[in-house]
N, C-alpha and C positions, 0 to 999 in steps of 0.2 A: 522337617518338611511335612511329616505326617500330622503334626500338631497344627499346621496351617491349613492343610487340605480339609480336614474334618470339620472345623468351624465354617469354612467357606461353603462346603457342601450342605451343611445344615441351613445356613442362611439362604442359599439359593433355592432350596426345596421349600423353605418357609414363605418365600415371597411369591405369591401367586396372584394373578389378576383377579380382581373381585368380579363375581358374576351374581346375578340374581334377577328376580322379577318383582315388579311393584305394580300396584293398582293406581292408575292416574286419577287423582282427585281434583286437579285443576290444570288448565293449560293457559299459558300467557305468551303473547307475542309483544316484544318491546323492541322496536327498531328492527334490527337484523338478528335479534336473539329469539329463539323459540324454546320455551321452557315447559317441562312437565313437573308437576308437584305431586307428592305422594305422602302417605302416612298422616295426613291432616285429619283423618277421621278420629284420631286419638285426641284431637284438640278442638275445642269449641270456637276458639279464636284463631284466625289465620295468621295472626302476628306472633303466635307462640313460637319460640325458638327451640331447636333441638339441643342436644347436649354439647354440640360444638359451636353454638351461637348462630345457626342458620336454619331457615325453614328447609326441610328436605326437598331438593329439587335437582333437576339436571337439564343441561342444554342439549338439544338435538338439532338435526338438520331440518330445513323447511319440509323436505320430502317426507321424513319420518313424522314430523309434527302433523302433517295433513293426513297421514294414514291412521292415526289413532284418535279416539274420542274419550271423553271423561268416562271413567268406569272400566275402560279397557285395561288389560294387563300388558305391561311393557317389560321385556326381558333384555338385559344387557349381557352380551357375550363375553 
């Protein structure tokens, strides 16, 4: 029983929700989707993909989208 509990405890402590702050470099509204883009200052071309095959971005609500401007810092809880 002890051999099972210890690995489960380790796994549960290792899995934490990701938090952090990003500087908004671009905003885009497509239909009902509201997107923030970040880390593009490292790339001269906006079509450059990150290591996972996507431009770093995140969807937010319309209310949050309207609260922030390009250059603002957006933090995820």
